[in-house]
mmCIF file of the N, C-alpha and C atoms, coordinates in Angstrom:
data_MODEL
# 
_entry.id   MODEL 
# 
loop_
_atom_site.group_PDB 
_atom_site.id 
_atom_site.type_symbol 
_atom_site.label_atom_id 
_atom_site.label_alt_id 
_atom_site.label_comp_id 
_atom_site.label_asym_id 
_atom_site.label_entity_id 
_atom_site.label_seq_id 
_atom_site.pdbx_PDB_ins_code 
_atom_site.Cartn_x 
_atom_site.Cartn_y 
_atom_site.Cartn_z 
_atom_site.occupancy 
_atom_site.B_iso_or_equiv 
_atom_site.pdbx_formal_charge 
_atom_site.auth_seq_id 
_atom_site.auth_comp_id 
_atom_site.auth_asym_id 
_atom_site.auth_atom_id 
_atom_site.pdbx_PDB_model_num 
ATOM 1   N N  . MET A 1 1  ? 7.117   -0.412  -35.052 1.00 0.00 ? 1  MET A N  1 
ATOM 2   C CA . MET A 1 1  ? 6.371   -1.631  -34.826 1.00 0.00 ? 1  MET A CA 1 
ATOM 3   C C  . MET A 1 1  ? 4.872   -1.323  -34.864 1.00 0.00 ? 1  MET A C  1 
ATOM 4   N N  . GLU A 1 2  ? 4.159   -2.130  -35.601 1.00 0.00 ? 2  GLU A N  1 
ATOM 5   C CA . GLU A 1 2  ? 2.725   -1.935  -35.746 1.00 0.00 ? 2  GLU A CA 1 
ATOM 6   C C  . GLU A 1 2  ? 1.982   -2.546  -34.563 1.00 0.00 ? 2  GLU A C  1 
ATOM 7   N N  . LYS A 1 3  ? 1.032   -1.805  -34.018 1.00 0.00 ? 3  LYS A N  1 
ATOM 8   C CA . LYS A 1 3  ? 0.237   -2.317  -32.903 1.00 0.00 ? 3  LYS A CA 1 
ATOM 9   C C  . LYS A 1 3  ? -0.851  -3.232  -33.429 1.00 0.00 ? 3  LYS A C  1 
ATOM 10  N N  . ARG A 1 4  ? -1.065  -4.328  -32.720 1.00 0.00 ? 4  ARG A N  1 
ATOM 11  C CA . ARG A 1 4  ? -2.162  -5.230  -33.056 1.00 0.00 ? 4  ARG A CA 1 
ATOM 12  C C  . ARG A 1 4  ? -3.384  -4.822  -32.253 1.00 0.00 ? 4  ARG A C  1 
ATOM 13  N N  . VAL A 1 5  ? -4.532  -5.072  -32.820 1.00 0.00 ? 5  VAL A N  1 
ATOM 14  C CA . VAL A 1 5  ? -5.780  -4.793  -32.119 1.00 0.00 ? 5  VAL A CA 1 
ATOM 15  C C  . VAL A 1 5  ? -6.376  -6.123  -31.682 1.00 0.00 ? 5  VAL A C  1 
ATOM 16  N N  . ILE A 1 6  ? -6.630  -6.220  -30.390 1.00 0.00 ? 6  ILE A N  1 
ATOM 17  C CA . ILE A 1 6  ? -7.257  -7.412  -29.824 1.00 0.00 ? 6  ILE A CA 1 
ATOM 18  C C  . ILE A 1 6  ? -8.597  -6.975  -29.255 1.00 0.00 ? 6  ILE A C  1 
ATOM 19  N N  . LYS A 1 7  ? -9.638  -7.654  -29.651 1.00 0.00 ? 7  LYS A N  1 
ATOM 20  C CA . LYS A 1 7  ? -10.985 -7.310  -29.187 1.00 0.00 ? 7  LYS A CA 1 
ATOM 21  C C  . LYS A 1 7  ? -11.154 -7.712  -27.724 1.00 0.00 ? 7  LYS A C  1 
ATOM 22  N N  . ALA A 1 8  ? -11.357 -6.726  -26.877 1.00 0.00 ? 8  ALA A N  1 
ATOM 23  C CA . ALA A 1 8  ? -11.472 -6.963  -25.437 1.00 0.00 ? 8  ALA A CA 1 
ATOM 24  C C  . ALA A 1 8  ? -12.630 -7.899  -25.118 1.00 0.00 ? 8  ALA A C  1 
ATOM 25  N N  . LYS A 1 9  ? -13.750 -7.729  -25.810 1.00 0.00 ? 9  LYS A N  1 
ATOM 26  C CA . LYS A 1 9  ? -14.912 -8.577  -25.547 1.00 0.00 ? 9  LYS A CA 1 
ATOM 27  C C  . LYS A 1 9  ? -14.611 -10.044 -25.832 1.00 0.00 ? 9  LYS A C  1 
ATOM 28  N N  . LYS A 1 10 ? -13.827 -10.302 -26.879 1.00 0.00 ? 10 LYS A N  1 
ATOM 29  C CA . LYS A 1 10 ? -13.483 -11.688 -27.217 1.00 0.00 ? 10 LYS A CA 1 
ATOM 30  C C  . LYS A 1 10 ? -12.595 -12.304 -26.137 1.00 0.00 ? 10 LYS A C  1 
ATOM 31  N N  . VAL A 1 11 ? -11.604 -11.549 -25.682 1.00 0.00 ? 11 VAL A N  1 
ATOM 32  C CA . VAL A 1 11 ? -10.715 -12.061 -24.643 1.00 0.00 ? 11 VAL A CA 1 
ATOM 33  C C  . VAL A 1 11 ? -11.502 -12.299 -23.357 1.00 0.00 ? 11 VAL A C  1 
ATOM 34  N N  . ALA A 1 12 ? -12.339 -11.348 -22.976 1.00 0.00 ? 12 ALA A N  1 
ATOM 35  C CA . ALA A 1 12 ? -13.147 -11.494 -21.759 1.00 0.00 ? 12 ALA A CA 1 
ATOM 36  C C  . ALA A 1 12 ? -14.063 -12.716 -21.871 1.00 0.00 ? 12 ALA A C  1 
ATOM 37  N N  . ARG A 1 13 ? -14.636 -12.936 -23.043 1.00 0.00 ? 13 ARG A N  1 
ATOM 38  C CA . ARG A 1 13 ? -15.505 -14.095 -23.259 1.00 0.00 ? 13 ARG A CA 1 
ATOM 39  C C  . ARG A 1 13 ? -14.706 -15.391 -23.132 1.00 0.00 ? 13 ARG A C  1 
ATOM 40  N N  . ASP A 1 14 ? -13.500 -15.404 -23.683 1.00 0.00 ? 14 ASP A N  1 
ATOM 41  C CA . ASP A 1 14 ? -12.652 -16.592 -23.576 1.00 0.00 ? 14 ASP A CA 1 
ATOM 42  C C  . ASP A 1 14 ? -12.286 -16.880 -22.122 1.00 0.00 ? 14 ASP A C  1 
ATOM 43  N N  . ILE A 1 15 ? -12.059 -15.842 -21.346 1.00 0.00 ? 15 ILE A N  1 
ATOM 44  C CA . ILE A 1 15 ? -11.768 -16.016 -19.920 1.00 0.00 ? 15 ILE A CA 1 
ATOM 45  C C  . ILE A 1 15 ? -12.986 -16.600 -19.219 1.00 0.00 ? 15 ILE A C  1 
ATOM 46  N N  . GLN A 1 16 ? -14.162 -16.078 -19.544 1.00 0.00 ? 16 GLN A N  1 
ATOM 47  C CA . GLN A 1 16 ? -15.395 -16.605 -18.941 1.00 0.00 ? 16 GLN A CA 1 
ATOM 48  C C  . GLN A 1 16 ? -15.599 -18.073 -19.309 1.00 0.00 ? 16 GLN A C  1 
ATOM 49  N N  . ARG A 1 17 ? -15.168 -18.446 -20.494 1.00 0.00 ? 17 ARG A N  1 
ATOM 50  C CA . ARG A 1 17 ? -15.309 -19.833 -20.962 1.00 0.00 ? 17 ARG A CA 1 
ATOM 51  C C  . ARG A 1 17 ? -14.264 -20.764 -20.354 1.00 0.00 ? 17 ARG A C  1 
ATOM 52  N N  . GLY A 1 18 ? -13.296 -20.193 -19.657 1.00 0.00 ? 18 GLY A N  1 
ATOM 53  C CA . GLY A 1 18 ? -12.334 -21.020 -18.943 1.00 0.00 ? 18 GLY A CA 1 
ATOM 54  C C  . GLY A 1 18 ? -10.992 -21.222 -19.620 1.00 0.00 ? 18 GLY A C  1 
ATOM 55  N N  . LEU A 1 19 ? -10.683 -20.472 -20.675 1.00 0.00 ? 19 LEU A N  1 
ATOM 56  C CA . LEU A 1 19 ? -9.374  -20.611 -21.292 1.00 0.00 ? 19 LEU A CA 1 
ATOM 57  C C  . LEU A 1 19 ? -8.297  -20.222 -20.281 1.00 0.00 ? 19 LEU A C  1 
ATOM 58  N N  . ASN A 1 20 ? -7.249  -21.020 -20.220 1.00 0.00 ? 20 ASN A N  1 
ATOM 59  C CA . ASN A 1 20 ? -6.159  -20.706 -19.297 1.00 0.00 ? 20 ASN A CA 1 
ATOM 60  C C  . ASN A 1 20 ? -5.180  -19.734 -19.957 1.00 0.00 ? 20 ASN A C  1 
ATOM 61  N N  . ASP A 1 21 ? -4.186  -19.313 -19.205 1.00 0.00 ? 21 ASP A N  1 
ATOM 62  C CA . ASP A 1 21 ? -3.234  -18.321 -19.701 1.00 0.00 ? 21 ASP A CA 1 
ATOM 63  C C  . ASP A 1 21 ? -2.519  -18.799 -20.957 1.00 0.00 ? 21 ASP A C  1 
ATOM 64  N N  . ASN A 1 22 ? -2.065  -20.047 -20.956 1.00 0.00 ? 22 ASN A N  1 
ATOM 65  C CA . ASN A 1 22 ? -1.345  -20.563 -22.124 1.00 0.00 ? 22 ASN A CA 1 
ATOM 66  C C  . ASN A 1 22 ? -2.225  -20.555 -23.367 1.00 0.00 ? 22 ASN A C  1 
ATOM 67  N N  . ASP A 1 23 ? -3.477  -20.962 -23.213 1.00 0.00 ? 23 ASP A N  1 
ATOM 68  C CA . ASP A 1 23 ? -4.401  -20.955 -24.349 1.00 0.00 ? 23 ASP A CA 1 
ATOM 69  C C  . ASP A 1 23 ? -4.628  -19.532 -24.865 1.00 0.00 ? 23 ASP A C  1 
ATOM 70  N N  . LEU A 1 24 ? -4.789  -18.588 -23.937 1.00 0.00 ? 24 LEU A N  1 
ATOM 71  C CA . LEU A 1 24 ? -4.978  -17.196 -24.341 1.00 0.00 ? 24 LEU A CA 1 
ATOM 72  C C  . LEU A 1 24 ? -3.745  -16.665 -25.065 1.00 0.00 ? 24 LEU A C  1 
ATOM 73  N N  . MET A 1 25 ? -2.562  -16.977 -24.550 1.00 0.00 ? 25 MET A N  1 
ATOM 74  C CA . MET A 1 25 ? -1.335  -16.496 -25.181 1.00 0.00 ? 25 MET A CA 1 
ATOM 75  C C  . MET A 1 25 ? -1.180  -17.070 -26.588 1.00 0.00 ? 25 MET A C  1 
ATOM 76  N N  . MET A 1 26 ? -1.509  -18.347 -26.743 1.00 0.00 ? 26 MET A N  1 
ATOM 77  C CA . MET A 1 26 ? -1.408  -18.959 -28.062 1.00 0.00 ? 26 MET A CA 1 
ATOM 78  C C  . MET A 1 26 ? -2.448  -18.369 -29.016 1.00 0.00 ? 26 MET A C  1 
ATOM 79  N N  . LYS A 1 27 ? -3.685  -18.277 -28.565 1.00 0.00 ? 27 LYS A N  1 
ATOM 80  C CA . LYS A 1 27 ? -4.766  -17.799 -29.422 1.00 0.00 ? 27 LYS A CA 1 
ATOM 81  C C  . LYS A 1 27 ? -4.529  -16.368 -29.900 1.00 0.00 ? 27 LYS A C  1 
ATOM 82  N N  . TYR A 1 28 ? -4.064  -15.516 -28.999 1.00 0.00 ? 28 TYR A N  1 
ATOM 83  C CA . TYR A 1 28 ? -3.892  -14.102 -29.333 1.00 0.00 ? 28 TYR A CA 1 
ATOM 84  C C  . TYR A 1 28 ? -2.433  -13.724 -29.590 1.00 0.00 ? 28 TYR A C  1 
ATOM 85  N N  . GLN A 1 29 ? -1.546  -14.718 -29.630 1.00 0.00 ? 29 GLN A N  1 
ATOM 86  C CA . GLN A 1 29 ? -0.115  -14.509 -29.880 1.00 0.00 ? 29 GLN A CA 1 
ATOM 87  C C  . GLN A 1 29 ? 0.468   -13.447 -28.950 1.00 0.00 ? 29 GLN A C  1 
ATOM 88  N N  . LEU A 1 30 ? 0.326   -13.717 -27.649 1.00 0.00 ? 30 LEU A N  1 
ATOM 89  C CA . LEU A 1 30 ? 0.795   -12.796 -26.622 1.00 0.00 ? 30 LEU A CA 1 
ATOM 90  C C  . LEU A 1 30 ? 1.947   -13.397 -25.833 1.00 0.00 ? 30 LEU A C  1 
ATOM 91  N N  . THR A 1 31 ? 2.828   -12.549 -25.361 1.00 0.00 ? 31 THR A N  1 
ATOM 92  C CA . THR A 1 31 ? 3.844   -12.962 -24.405 1.00 0.00 ? 31 THR A CA 1 
ATOM 93  C C  . THR A 1 31 ? 3.197   -12.915 -23.017 1.00 0.00 ? 31 THR A C  1 
ATOM 94  N N  . PRO A 1 32 ? 3.813   -13.541 -22.015 1.00 0.00 ? 32 PRO A N  1 
ATOM 95  C CA . PRO A 1 32 ? 3.258   -13.450 -20.663 1.00 0.00 ? 32 PRO A CA 1 
ATOM 96  C C  . PRO A 1 32 ? 3.070   -11.996 -20.210 1.00 0.00 ? 32 PRO A C  1 
ATOM 97  N N  . ARG A 1 33 ? 4.011   -11.152 -20.532 1.00 0.00 ? 33 ARG A N  1 
ATOM 98  C CA . ARG A 1 33 ? 3.915   -9.741  -20.130 1.00 0.00 ? 33 ARG A CA 1 
ATOM 99  C C  . ARG A 1 33 ? 2.745   -9.044  -20.830 1.00 0.00 ? 33 ARG A C  1 
ATOM 100 N N  . GLN A 1 34 ? 2.563   -9.334  -22.118 1.00 0.00 ? 34 GLN A N  1 
ATOM 101 C CA . GLN A 1 34 ? 1.452   -8.743  -22.852 1.00 0.00 ? 34 GLN A CA 1 
ATOM 102 C C  . GLN A 1 34 ? 0.116   -9.225  -22.295 1.00 0.00 ? 34 GLN A C  1 
ATOM 103 N N  . LEU A 1 35 ? 0.050   -10.515 -21.962 1.00 0.00 ? 35 LEU A N  1 
ATOM 104 C CA . LEU A 1 35 ? -1.173  -11.056 -21.381 1.00 0.00 ? 35 LEU A CA 1 
ATOM 105 C C  . LEU A 1 35 ? -1.493  -10.352 -20.073 1.00 0.00 ? 35 LEU A C  1 
ATOM 106 N N  . GLU A 1 36 ? -0.478  -10.123 -19.260 1.00 0.00 ? 36 GLU A N  1 
ATOM 107 C CA . GLU A 1 36 ? -0.696  -9.429  -17.988 1.00 0.00 ? 36 GLU A CA 1 
ATOM 108 C C  . GLU A 1 36 ? -1.282  -8.039  -18.231 1.00 0.00 ? 36 GLU A C  1 
ATOM 109 N N  . ARG A 1 37 ? -0.755  -7.327  -19.230 1.00 0.00 ? 37 ARG A N  1 
ATOM 110 C CA . ARG A 1 37 ? -1.280  -5.997  -19.550 1.00 0.00 ? 37 ARG A CA 1 
ATOM 111 C C  . ARG A 1 37 ? -2.729  -6.070  -20.015 1.00 0.00 ? 37 ARG A C  1 
ATOM 112 N N  . VAL A 1 38 ? -3.033  -7.060  -20.861 1.00 0.00 ? 38 VAL A N  1 
ATOM 113 C CA . VAL A 1 38 ? -4.407  -7.227  -21.346 1.00 0.00 ? 38 VAL A CA 1 
ATOM 114 C C  . VAL A 1 38 ? -5.343  -7.502  -20.170 1.00 0.00 ? 38 VAL A C  1 
ATOM 115 N N  . LEU A 1 39 ? -4.935  -8.403  -19.268 1.00 0.00 ? 39 LEU A N  1 
ATOM 116 C CA . LEU A 1 39 ? -5.767  -8.731  -18.115 1.00 0.00 ? 39 LEU A CA 1 
ATOM 117 C C  . LEU A 1 39 ? -6.013  -7.514  -17.242 1.00 0.00 ? 39 LEU A C  1 
ATOM 118 N N  . ARG A 1 40 ? -4.993  -6.728  -17.012 1.00 0.00 ? 40 ARG A N  1 
ATOM 119 C CA . ARG A 1 40 ? -5.165  -5.524  -16.182 1.00 0.00 ? 40 ARG A CA 1 
ATOM 120 C C  . ARG A 1 40 ? -6.104  -4.515  -16.854 1.00 0.00 ? 40 ARG A C  1 
ATOM 121 N N  . LYS A 1 41 ? -5.978  -4.380  -18.169 1.00 0.00 ? 41 LYS A N  1 
ATOM 122 C CA . LYS A 1 41 ? -6.874  -3.464  -18.879 1.00 0.00 ? 41 LYS A CA 1 
ATOM 123 C C  . LYS A 1 41 ? -8.309  -3.964  -18.833 1.00 0.00 ? 41 LYS A C  1 
ATOM 124 N N  . LEU A 1 42 ? -8.497  -5.267  -18.967 1.00 0.00 ? 42 LEU A N  1 
ATOM 125 C CA . LEU A 1 42 ? -9.845  -5.827  -18.865 1.00 0.00 ? 42 LEU A CA 1 
ATOM 126 C C  . LEU A 1 42 ? -10.430 -5.582  -17.482 1.00 0.00 ? 42 LEU A C  1 
ATOM 127 N N  . PHE A 1 43 ? -9.597  -5.734  -16.468 1.00 0.00 ? 43 PHE A N  1 
ATOM 128 C CA . PHE A 1 43 ? -10.040 -5.485  -15.097 1.00 0.00 ? 43 PHE A CA 1 
ATOM 129 C C  . PHE A 1 43 ? -10.417 -4.013  -14.911 1.00 0.00 ? 43 PHE A C  1 
ATOM 130 N N  . GLU A 1 44 ? -9.550  -3.124  -15.388 1.00 0.00 ? 44 GLU A N  1 
ATOM 131 C CA . GLU A 1 44 ? -9.808  -1.689  -15.250 1.00 0.00 ? 44 GLU A CA 1 
ATOM 132 C C  . GLU A 1 44 ? -11.078 -1.269  -15.982 1.00 0.00 ? 44 GLU A C  1 
ATOM 133 N N  . ALA A 1 45 ? -11.427 -1.999  -17.047 1.00 0.00 ? 45 ALA A N  1 
ATOM 134 C CA . ALA A 1 45 ? -12.640 -1.692  -17.813 1.00 0.00 ? 45 ALA A CA 1 
ATOM 135 C C  . ALA A 1 45 ? -13.853 -2.455  -17.275 1.00 0.00 ? 45 ALA A C  1 
ATOM 136 N N  . ASP A 1 46 ? -13.688 -3.119  -16.135 1.00 0.00 ? 46 ASP A N  1 
ATOM 137 C CA . ASP A 1 46 ? -14.756 -3.913  -15.516 1.00 0.00 ? 46 ASP A CA 1 
ATOM 138 C C  . ASP A 1 46 ? -15.274 -5.030  -16.422 1.00 0.00 ? 46 ASP A C  1 
ATOM 139 N N  . MET A 1 47 ? -14.380 -5.590  -17.219 1.00 0.00 ? 47 MET A N  1 
ATOM 140 C CA . MET A 1 47 ? -14.767 -6.691  -18.112 1.00 0.00 ? 47 MET A CA 1 
ATOM 141 C C  . MET A 1 47 ? -14.444 -8.047  -17.495 1.00 0.00 ? 47 MET A C  1 
ATOM 142 N N  . ILE A 1 48 ? -13.547 -8.058  -16.503 1.00 0.00 ? 48 ILE A N  1 
ATOM 143 C CA . ILE A 1 48 ? -13.302 -9.248  -15.689 1.00 0.00 ? 48 ILE A CA 1 
ATOM 144 C C  . ILE A 1 48 ? -13.294 -8.801  -14.233 1.00 0.00 ? 48 ILE A C  1 
ATOM 145 N N  . SER A 1 49 ? -13.599 -9.736  -13.362 1.00 0.00 ? 49 SER A N  1 
ATOM 146 C CA . SER A 1 49 ? -13.692 -9.389  -11.941 1.00 0.00 ? 49 SER A CA 1 
ATOM 147 C C  . SER A 1 49 ? -12.313 -9.368  -11.293 1.00 0.00 ? 49 SER A C  1 
ATOM 148 N N  . ASP A 1 50 ? -12.257 -8.767  -10.110 1.00 0.00 ? 50 ASP A N  1 
ATOM 149 C CA . ASP A 1 50 ? -11.000 -8.768  -9.370  1.00 0.00 ? 50 ASP A CA 1 
ATOM 150 C C  . ASP A 1 50 ? -10.603 -10.200 -9.012  1.00 0.00 ? 50 ASP A C  1 
ATOM 151 N N  . MET A 1 51 ? -11.582 -11.071 -8.779  1.00 0.00 ? 51 MET A N  1 
ATOM 152 C CA . MET A 1 51 ? -11.279 -12.470 -8.457  1.00 0.00 ? 51 MET A CA 1 
ATOM 153 C C  . MET A 1 51 ? -10.668 -13.182 -9.662  1.00 0.00 ? 51 MET A C  1 
ATOM 154 N N  . GLN A 1 52 ? -11.179 -12.918 -10.843 1.00 0.00 ? 52 GLN A N  1 
ATOM 155 C CA . GLN A 1 52 ? -10.618 -13.541 -12.046 1.00 0.00 ? 52 GLN A CA 1 
ATOM 156 C C  . GLN A 1 52 ? -9.176  -13.093 -12.257 1.00 0.00 ? 52 GLN A C  1 
ATOM 157 N N  . LEU A 1 53 ? -8.910  -11.823 -12.038 1.00 0.00 ? 53 LEU A N  1 
ATOM 158 C CA . LEU A 1 53 ? -7.545  -11.322 -12.161 1.00 0.00 ? 53 LEU A CA 1 
ATOM 159 C C  . LEU A 1 53 ? -6.663  -11.932 -11.088 1.00 0.00 ? 53 LEU A C  1 
ATOM 160 N N  . TYR A 1 54 ? -7.131  -11.962 -9.857  1.00 0.00 ? 54 TYR A N  1 
ATOM 161 C CA . TYR A 1 54 ? -6.379  -12.510 -8.734  1.00 0.00 ? 54 TYR A CA 1 
ATOM 162 C C  . TYR A 1 54 ? -6.044  -13.983 -8.960  1.00 0.00 ? 54 TYR A C  1 
ATOM 163 N N  . GLU A 1 55 ? -7.024  -14.764 -9.448  1.00 0.00 ? 55 GLU A N  1 
ATOM 164 C CA . GLU A 1 55 ? -6.786  -16.186 -9.689  1.00 0.00 ? 55 GLU A CA 1 
ATOM 165 C C  . GLU A 1 55 ? -5.686  -16.394 -10.718 1.00 0.00 ? 55 GLU A C  1 
ATOM 166 N N  . ARG A 1 56 ? -5.661  -15.587 -11.749 1.00 0.00 ? 56 ARG A N  1 
ATOM 167 C CA . ARG A 1 56 ? -4.630  -15.722 -12.778 1.00 0.00 ? 56 ARG A CA 1 
ATOM 168 C C  . ARG A 1 56 ? -3.272  -15.305 -12.238 1.00 0.00 ? 56 ARG A C  1 
ATOM 169 N N  . ILE A 1 57 ? -3.239  -14.263 -11.434 1.00 0.00 ? 57 ILE A N  1 
ATOM 170 C CA . ILE A 1 57 ? -1.970  -13.842 -10.834 1.00 0.00 ? 57 ILE A CA 1 
ATOM 171 C C  . ILE A 1 57 ? -1.461  -14.933 -9.889  1.00 0.00 ? 57 ILE A C  1 
ATOM 172 N N  . GLN A 1 58 ? -2.364  -15.533 -9.113  1.00 0.00 ? 58 GLN A N  1 
ATOM 173 C CA . GLN A 1 58 ? -1.973  -16.617 -8.213  1.00 0.00 ? 58 GLN A CA 1 
ATOM 174 C C  . GLN A 1 58 ? -1.446  -17.803 -8.997  1.00 0.00 ? 58 GLN A C  1 
ATOM 175 N N  . LEU A 1 59 ? -2.073  -18.108 -10.114 1.00 0.00 ? 59 LEU A N  1 
ATOM 176 C CA . LEU A 1 59 ? -1.614  -19.213 -10.946 1.00 0.00 ? 59 LEU A CA 1 
ATOM 177 C C  . LEU A 1 59 ? -0.204  -18.943 -11.422 1.00 0.00 ? 59 LEU A C  1 
ATOM 178 N N  . SER A 1 60 ? 0.061   -17.726 -11.852 1.00 0.00 ? 60 SER A N  1 
ATOM 179 C CA . SER A 1 60 ? 1.391   -17.377 -12.312 1.00 0.00 ? 60 SER A CA 1 
ATOM 180 C C  . SER A 1 60 ? 2.405   -17.518 -11.191 1.00 0.00 ? 60 SER A C  1 
ATOM 181 N N  . ASP A 1 61 ? 2.058   -17.050 -9.998  1.00 0.00 ? 61 ASP A N  1 
ATOM 182 C CA . ASP A 1 61 ? 2.959   -17.184 -8.856  1.00 0.00 ? 61 ASP A CA 1 
ATOM 183 C C  . ASP A 1 61 ? 3.219   -18.651 -8.556  1.00 0.00 ? 61 ASP A C  1 
ATOM 184 N N  . THR A 1 62 ? 2.202   -19.480 -8.627  1.00 0.00 ? 62 THR A N  1 
ATOM 185 C CA . THR A 1 62 ? 2.356   -20.908 -8.366  1.00 0.00 ? 62 THR A CA 1 
ATOM 186 C C  . THR A 1 62 ? 3.274   -21.538 -9.397  1.00 0.00 ? 62 THR A C  1 
ATOM 187 N N  . GLN A 1 63 ? 3.104   -21.183 -10.658 1.00 0.00 ? 63 GLN A N  1 
ATOM 188 C CA . GLN A 1 63 ? 3.954   -21.730 -11.704 1.00 0.00 ? 63 GLN A CA 1 
ATOM 189 C C  . GLN A 1 63 ? 5.408   -21.317 -11.502 1.00 0.00 ? 63 GLN A C  1 
ATOM 190 N N  . ILE A 1 64 ? 5.622   -20.080 -11.094 1.00 0.00 ? 64 ILE A N  1 
ATOM 191 C CA . ILE A 1 64 ? 6.984   -19.599 -10.854 1.00 0.00 ? 64 ILE A CA 1 
ATOM 192 C C  . ILE A 1 64 ? 7.604   -20.350 -9.681  1.00 0.00 ? 64 ILE A C  1 
ATOM 193 N N  . THR A 1 65 ? 6.845   -20.519 -8.605  1.00 0.00 ? 65 THR A N  1 
ATOM 194 C CA . THR A 1 65 ? 7.348   -21.245 -7.432  1.00 0.00 ? 65 THR A CA 1 
ATOM 195 C C  . THR A 1 65 ? 7.704   -22.676 -7.805  1.00 0.00 ? 65 THR A C  1 
ATOM 196 N N  . LYS A 1 66 ? 6.846   -23.331 -8.551  1.00 0.00 ? 66 LYS A N  1 
ATOM 197 C CA . LYS A 1 66 ? 7.095   -24.709 -8.980  1.00 0.00 ? 66 LYS A CA 1 
ATOM 198 C C  . LYS A 1 66 ? 8.375   -24.791 -9.818  1.00 0.00 ? 66 LYS A C  1 
ATOM 199 N N  . ALA A 1 67 ? 8.546   -23.870 -10.748 1.00 0.00 ? 67 ALA A N  1 
ATOM 200 C CA . ALA A 1 67 ? 9.739   -23.863 -11.590 1.00 0.00 ? 67 ALA A CA 1 
ATOM 201 C C  . ALA A 1 67 ? 10.989  -23.645 -10.747 1.00 0.00 ? 67 ALA A C  1 
ATOM 202 N N  . PHE A 1 68 ? 10.905  -22.771 -9.761  1.00 0.00 ? 68 PHE A N  1 
ATOM 203 C CA . PHE A 1 68 ? 12.034  -22.504 -8.885  1.00 0.00 ? 68 PHE A CA 1 
ATOM 204 C C  . PHE A 1 68 ? 12.415  -23.757 -8.101  1.00 0.00 ? 68 PHE A C  1 
ATOM 205 N N  . ILE A 1 69 ? 11.440  -24.446 -7.558  1.00 0.00 ? 69 ILE A N  1 
ATOM 206 C CA . ILE A 1 69 ? 11.684  -25.668 -6.785  1.00 0.00 ? 69 ILE A CA 1 
ATOM 207 C C  . ILE A 1 69 ? 12.299  -26.739 -7.673  1.00 0.00 ? 69 ILE A C  1 
ATOM 208 N N  . GLU A 1 70 ? 11.756  -26.912 -8.873  1.00 0.00 ? 70 GLU A N  1 
ATOM 209 C CA . GLU A 1 70 ? 12.288  -27.923 -9.797  1.00 0.00 ? 70 GLU A CA 1 
ATOM 210 C C  . GLU A 1 70 ? 13.716  -27.597 -10.217 1.00 0.00 ? 70 GLU A C  1 
ATOM 211 N N  . THR A 1 71 ? 14.013  -26.318 -10.401 1.00 0.00 ? 71 THR A N  1 
ATOM 212 C CA . THR A 1 71 ? 15.373  -25.908 -10.755 1.00 0.00 ? 71 THR A CA 1 
ATOM 213 C C  . THR A 1 71 ? 16.337  -26.223 -9.626  1.00 0.00 ? 71 THR A C  1 
ATOM 214 N N  . ASN A 1 72 ? 15.933  -25.934 -8.405  1.00 0.00 ? 72 ASN A N  1 
ATOM 215 C CA . ASN A 1 72 ? 16.793  -26.231 -7.259  1.00 0.00 ? 72 ASN A CA 1 
ATOM 216 C C  . ASN A 1 72 ? 17.046  -27.730 -7.133  1.00 0.00 ? 72 ASN A C  1 
ATOM 217 N N  . LYS A 1 73 ? 16.028  -28.556 -7.372  1.00 0.00 ? 73 LYS A N  1 
ATOM 218 C CA . LYS A 1 73 ? 16.196  -30.008 -7.327  1.00 0.00 ? 73 LYS A CA 1 
ATOM 219 C C  . LYS A 1 73 ? 17.195  -30.464 -8.385  1.00 0.00 ? 73 LYS A C  1 
ATOM 220 N N  . ALA A 1 74 ? 17.090  -29.907 -9.575  1.00 0.00 ? 74 ALA A N  1 
ATOM 221 C CA . ALA A 1 74 ? 17.992  -30.288 -10.656 1.00 0.00 ? 74 ALA A CA 1 
ATOM 222 C C  . ALA A 1 74 ? 19.429  -29.896 -10.326 1.00 0.00 ? 74 ALA A C  1 
ATOM 223 N N  . ILE A 1 75 ? 19.613  -28.747 -9.730  1.00 0.00 ? 75 ILE A N  1 
ATOM 224 C CA . ILE A 1 75 ? 20.957  -28.293 -9.351  1.00 0.00 ? 75 ILE A CA 1 
ATOM 225 C C  . ILE A 1 75 ? 21.559  -29.244 -8.306  1.00 0.00 ? 75 ILE A C  1 
ATOM 226 N N  . ARG A 1 76 ? 20.742  -29.635 -7.323  1.00 0.00 ? 76 ARG A N  1 
ATOM 227 C CA . ARG A 1 76 ? 21.225  -30.569 -6.275  1.00 0.00 ? 76 ARG A CA 1 
ATOM 228 C C  . ARG A 1 76 ? 21.605  -31.901 -6.877  1.00 0.00 ? 76 ARG A C  1 
ATOM 229 N N  . GLU A 1 77 ? 20.852  -32.359 -7.868  1.00 0.00 ? 77 GLU A N  1 
ATOM 230 C CA . GLU A 1 77 ? 21.156  -33.640 -8.498  1.00 0.00 ? 77 GLU A CA 1 
ATOM 231 C C  . GLU A 1 77 ? 22.473  -33.586 -9.271  1.00 0.00 ? 77 GLU A C  1 
ATOM 232 N N  . LEU A 1 78 ? 22.826  -32.418 -9.783  1.00 0.00 ? 78 LEU A N  1 
ATOM 233 C CA . LEU A 1 78 ? 24.072  -32.269 -10.530 1.00 0.00 ? 78 LEU A CA 1 
ATOM 234 C C  . LEU A 1 78 ? 25.284  -32.248 -9.591  1.00 0.00 ? 78 LEU A C  1 
ATOM 235 N N  . ASP A 1 79 ? 25.072  -31.834 -8.376  1.00 0.00 ? 79 ASP A N  1 
ATOM 236 C CA . ASP A 1 79 ? 26.197  -31.750 -7.407  1.00 0.00 ? 79 ASP A CA 1 
ATOM 237 C C  . ASP A 1 79 ? 26.653  -33.091 -7.006  1.00 0.00 ? 79 ASP A C  1 
# 
């Protein structure tokens, strides 16, 4: 498998401009896991702040919690 090269400065700039995770994944053709790796590398290179990384991780946790709650509601409705 051939590795793709993603310019760190471009991704960091897009984050500064307010692109959300979905927009970043679409623009750079990343999976959620790949995006997480990119974000961690940007953080380790001091290209994004710990707060920017934390906010994105919190967003992901919130999305997961919401999906879990909605799934449980759907299961109850089927019963």
